[in-house]
C-alpha positions in Angstrom: -8.4 -100.5 12.0 -6.7 -97.9 9.8 -3.1 -98.8 9.0 -0.3 -96.3 8.9 0.6 -97.2 5.3 -3.0 -96.6 4.2 -2.9 -93.1 5.8 0.3 -92.2 4.1 -1.1 -93.2 0.8 -4.1 -90.9 1.2 -1.9 -88.0 2.2 0.3 -88.5 -0.8 -2.7 -88.6 -3.1 -4.1 -85.4 -1.7 -0.7 -83.7 -2.0 -0.3 -84.8 -5.6 -3.8 -83.4 -6.4 -3.5 -79.9 -4.9 -0.1 -78.6 -5.8 -1.2 -77.1 -9.1 -3.5 -74.7 -7.1 -0.6 -73.0 -5.4 1.2 -72.8 -8.7 -1.7 -71.1 -10.4 -1.9 -68.6 -7.6 1.8 -67.8 -8.0 1.5 -67.4 -11.7 -1.5 -65.1 -11.2 0.4 -62.9 -8.8 3.4 -62.7 -11.2 1.1 -61.7 -14.0 -0.4 -58.9 -11.9 3.0 -57.7 -10.9 4.2 -57.5 -14.5 1.0 -55.7 -15.6 1.5 -53.2 -12.8 5.1 -52.6 -13.8 4.1 -52.0 -17.4 1.4 -49.6 -16.4 3.6 -47.4 -14.2 6.6 -47.5 -16.6 4.8 -45.0 -18.9 6.1 -41.5 -17.9 3.9 -38.4 -18.1 6.3 -35.8 -19.5 4.1 -32.7 -18.7 3.7 -33.8 -15.0 7.5 -34.5 -14.8 8.3 -31.0 -16.1 5.9 -29.4 -13.6 7.4 -31.3 -10.7 11.0 -30.5 -11.8 10.2 -26.8 -12.3 8.6 -26.5 -8.8 11.6 -28.2 -7.2 14.0 -25.9 -9.1 12.1 -22.7 -7.8 12.1 -24.0 -4.3 15.9 -24.6 -4.4 16.5 -21.1 -5.8 14.5 -19.5 -2.9 16.5 -21.5 -0.4 19.8 -20.6 -2.0 18.9 -16.9 -2.0 18.1 -17.0 1.7 21.4 -18.6 2.5 23.3 -16.0 0.4 21.4 -13.1 2.1 22.2 -14.5 5.5 25.9 -14.8 4.7 26.1 -11.3 3.2 24.1 -9.6 6.0 26.4 -7.0 7.8 27.2 -7.7 11.5 25.8 -5.1 14.0 28.3 -2.5 15.1 28.9 -1.3 18.6 30.4 -4.2 20.6 31.1 -7.9 20.4 31.1 -10.6 23.0 34.3 -12.3 24.1 34.6 -15.3 26.3 37.0 -14.9 29.2 39.9 -17.3 29.3 39.5 -17.8 33.0 37.2 -20.4 34.5 34.6 -17.9 35.5 32.6 -18.4 32.4 31.5 -14.8 32.3 31.1 -12.8 29.0 32.4 -9.3 28.8 31.6 -6.8 26.1 34.5 -5.6 24.0 33.9 -2.1 22.6 35.0 -1.5 19.1 36.4 1.9 18.2 33.9 4.2 16.6 34.5 6.1 13.5 35.8 9.6 14.2 33.2 12.4 13.7 33.6 14.3 10.5 34.6 17.9 11.1 33.5 20.7 8.8 35.5 23.8 8.9 33.9 27.2 8.2 36.0 29.5 6.0 37.2 32.6 7.8 34.9 35.5 7.6 31.8 33.4 7.0 29.0 33.8 9.6 27.4 30.7 11.0 23.6 30.6 10.6 21.1 28.1 12.0 19.4 25.9 9.5 16.3 27.4 8.0 12.9 25.9 9.0 11.0 24.0 6.4 7.9 26.2 6.8 6.3 28.8 9.0 5.9 27.6 12.6 2.3 27.8 13.8 1.9 29.5 17.1 -0.8 28.1 19.4 -3.6 30.5 20.2 -4.1 31.6 23.8 -7.6 31.3 25.4 -8.1 35.0 25.1 -7.1 35.1 21.5 -9.5 32.2 20.8 -12.3 34.1 22.5 -11.6 37.2 20.5 -11.5 35.2 17.3 -14.9 33.6 18.1 -16.3 37.0 19.0 -15.3 38.4 15.6 -16.8 35.4 13.8 -20.2 35.8 15.4 -20.3 39.5 15.9 -22.9 40.0 13.1 -25.3 37.4 14.6 -25.8 38.0 18.3 -29.4 36.7 18.1 -28.3 33.2 17.2 -25.0 32.9 19.0 -23.9 34.1 22.4 -20.3 34.0 23.6 -19.3 34.6 27.2 -16.3 34.0 29.4 -16.5 31.4 32.2 -13.9 30.3 34.7 -10.9 30.6 32.6 -12.6 29.4 29.4 -15.4 30.4 27.1 -19.0 29.2 26.5 -20.6 29.4 23.0 -24.4 29.2 23.3 -26.1 28.2 20.1 -29.9 28.6 20.0 -31.8 25.4 19.2 -33.7 27.1 16.4 -30.5 27.8 14.4 -29.4 24.1 14.6 -32.4 21.8 14.7 -36.0 21.6 13.9 -38.5 20.9 16.7 -38.2 17.4 18.2 -35.3 16.5 15.9 -31.6 16.0 16.2 -30.8 16.4 12.5 -28.7 19.5 11.7 -30.5 22.0 9.5 -28.9 24.0 6.7 -28.4 27.2 8.7 -26.4 25.3 11.4 -23.5 24.5 8.9 -22.2 28.1 8.9 -22.1 28.3 12.7 -20.5 24.9 13.2 -17.9 25.5 10.5 -16.8 28.7 12.2 -16.4 27.0 15.6 -14.5 24.1 14.0 -12.1 26.4 12.2 -11.3 28.2 15.5 -10.9 25.0 17.5 -8.9 23.1 14.9 -5.3 22.6 16.1 -5.8 24.0 19.6 -5.1 21.9 22.8 -8.2 23.0 24.7 -10.9 20.7 26.1 -14.4 20.9 24.5 -17.6 19.9 26.3 -20.8 19.9 24.2 -24.0 20.3 26.2 -27.5 19.7 25.0 -30.5 21.4 26.7 -34.3 21.3 26.0 -37.4 23.1 27.3 -39.9 21.5 29.7 -42.3 20.3 26.9 -42.4 16.5 27.1 -41.5 14.5 24.1 -42.3 10.8 23.5 -41.4 9.2 20.2 -39.7 6.0 19.0 -36.3 7.7 18.7 -36.5 9.9 21.7 -38.7 8.6 24.6 -37.9 11.7 26.6 -36.0 15.0 26.6 -32.9 13.2 28.0 -32.4 11.2 24.8 -33.2 14.3 22.6 -30.7 16.5 24.4 -28.0 13.9 24.3 -28.6 13.2 20.6 -28.3 16.9 19.7 -25.1 17.3 21.7 -23.7 14.2 20.1 -24.6 15.4 16.6 -22.8 18.7 17.1 -19.7 16.9 18.6 -19.6 14.5 15.7 -19.7 17.4 13.2 -16.8 19.1 14.9 -14.8 15.9 14.9 -15.5 15.4 11.2 -14.1 18.9 10.5 -10.8 18.6 12.3 -11.3 18.9 16.0 -9.5 16.1 17.9 -12.0 13.6 19.2 -10.0 12.8 22.3 -10.6 16.4 23.6 -14.4 16.4 23.2 -17.0 15.3 25.7 -20.8 15.2 25.4 -23.5 15.8 28.0 -27.3 15.9 27.8 -29.2 17.7 30.6 -32.8 17.7 29.1 -34.8 20.5 30.9 -32.9 20.4 34.2 -30.7 23.5 33.6 -33.0 26.3 32.2 -31.7 29.8 31.7 -35.2 31.2 32.0 -38.5 30.1 33.4 -40.5 27.9 31.0 -43.8 28.7 32.6 -45.2 31.7 34.5 -46.4 31.4 38.1 -49.9 30.6 36.9 -48.5 27.5 35.0 -48.9 29.0 31.5 -46.1 28.4 29.0 -43.7 31.2 28.0 -42.7 30.4 24.4 -39.9 33.0 24.3 -38.3 31.5 27.4 -38.7 28.0 26.1 -37.0 29.0 22.9 -34.0 30.3 25.0 -33.8 27.0 26.9 -33.7 25.0 23.8 -29.9 25.3 23.1 -26.5 23.7 22.6 -23.6 25.0 24.6 -20.0 24.4 23.5 -17.7 24.9 26.6 -14.0 25.5 25.9 -11.7 25.0 28.9 -7.9 24.9 29.3 
């Protein structure tokens, strides 16, 4: 049987043999601590200068904001004042405004209104616009036709003067016509509707599967040219009617094509309405 004295002796021997392990751990930790202190004690002068400079700039910006807030003038007009009664309502207290400065005119001097900065442009009436367009296209009645319709005017441009066959690209001769129309419409408040019309000859291509696409593309191209040359885009509308609104029969009663009438039906109409 194990005696208590024997057990105490074993514990004492074990304690006397393991104490130096804890001491070694403590010394190791102290050594690591001093090594770490020595490593961080070396100061990087360049990094310190950068940090100090950035902090100084930040403090300057904050100081400038506070100074501008303190020197900002208070709004004029009225200030709010708390009523001394228990109602808790706030009433505006009007501040006296500065008296208006009075200028006296010497006796015998006539008073004249201030001169305008430039000549005031007068808007053209619808009749004046129609007369101006008539003068612009008076020398070319074969390519352009102008007629009065329901308080407005209609400018009919033959397709041959604007586009090639089966195309919506503006040709060189069309620039002169469209420039004249844009110059007359520029600065006017009237509404503009650009209509595209074709003949009854069917078309089928990658860009234009039918005459509907072709007529709409031609009207859009004319409208875009007018917008690019000064006509307000919020006053322009575009419509494509294909061959549904001919001005002449495309074919005779026997079903034969009439080339002259088909050429008349290929057109773009610019409607100008109040």
